[in-house]
C-alpha positions, 0 to 999 in steps of 0.5 A: 429715144434721147434721155435728158436724165439718165441714172444707174444704181444711184445711191446716197448715204448720210450718217445714220441714213440711207436717202437713195438706194441704188435707183435707176431713172430715165427721163425722155426728152420733151416730156413732163416727168412728175416725181412723187413721194412723201416728205423725206422719200428722197426727192430733193436729194435726187434733184440736188445730185442731178444739179451737182449740189451733192455728190452721190455715194454710188452709181452714175447719173447724166443730165443733158449728157453731162456728168453732174460730179464733174460738169455741174456749172455747165449743166446749171447754164443749160437748165432752169431750177426752182427749189422748194425755198428759193434764195433771192437777193432781198434787198433787190427789186423784182425788176432789178433781179431780172436785170442782174441775172440777165448778165449771165445769159444770152440776149432775150433773157430780160424780155422773157423775164419781164413777160413772166413777171407781168403774167404773174402780176408782179410789179417790177418796183416791189422789194423782194424782202416784202413779198409773200411766199407765193410772190417769191415763188412767182419770181423764182419761176420767172427767173427759171423760165427766162433762159428758155432752158432745155430741162426745167427742174422744179422742186415743189414749184407751186407751193404758195401759188394761188390755185388759178396761177398754179393751174395756169403754170402747170398747163404752161409746162404741157406747152414746153413739152410740145415744143421738145422741152423737158420738165422734171416736176417734184410735187405734192399736188397729185391731182394737178400733176395727173392733169399735166404729167405724161410720166410718173415715178413714185419714190418711197424711202429712197426706192422707186415703187414704179416708173411708168408713163401716166397713160399706161399707168391708168390702163394697168392699175385698177381699184377693185371692190370686193363684197363678202358674205362673211368678213373672215373669208380668205381671198385667193392669190391672183396669178401673175401678171396681176399684182396686188399693191395694197389692200384695205378691209372694212367689215365685209368689204375688201378694196385692192389696188391691183396692177395688171388685172385682167378679166380672168382675174376678175372672174376668178374672184367673182367665182370664189366661194363667199364673194358676193360681188366684184367691181373694178374700175381704173385707179386714180393717181392719188389712189395709186400713190396712197397704195405705194406709200403703204407696206405691200398687202397691208390690211387696214381696218381701223387699227394702227398702221405699223410705224415707218422708219424715221425720215431721212432729212437732206443736210442744208447747203 
């Protein structure tokens, strides 16, 4: 399978901060690949490396078969990219910035840009400096989509969009994947990502917690609710391949997020002394994400959670 993005041992250090810690990543062609993580998890750092705006401290990566450290300009010609806070020429009108950008692309750019502007209900005569945050995001999306790029990289692209436009935009990403285009989508909108992504990577403190096709993830991760006769009862350790990603305790109830749960594991829990009942269902992407953000096997029962390391901010360009 051809991978549009490939990274091996990618590391990025800033003074007093490890933003990425030797990560590996492969993004297959024709997919909507969702990159999830809390603020300062390393998502924007990774995207800036892939687009050639940052040089990694260690490791290698390729985008469309090109090295971002040596061929950044060629990569940028072949991809569409929308930053979380896109920079636009504020003195221009919506129509003017499309005309200006079209000079750098083959014929067809301007027609596709005008079509997107119309779809986003923007007026070509509006001044960019007077647009709302959501309207500016729409202009940036229109500019990124107009070249019909092989790879579209989006860093929180729907921030500021109203729910209907956000939904329509995300669904259009599925249409792009259906014709062989690839989308790398970094977003906090987990419920919406779950509707459109076919691959998911969850990044925490510069490391990937998991990278899986979404369908496989839903099949392999379960939310297990265990009711106990006594809250002090110690539960058994599940045998491999099962892995408890997180645990929550509330009185006589335990909730586990478990990867690789089998019927034998569930039976083991049901037969454990002091267990009153066990119920299991497929975990949602939001539940899986929350489990990955907590330290492994941490029990949360109303007490304070141990503090996380200080966030690592990406230096401004």
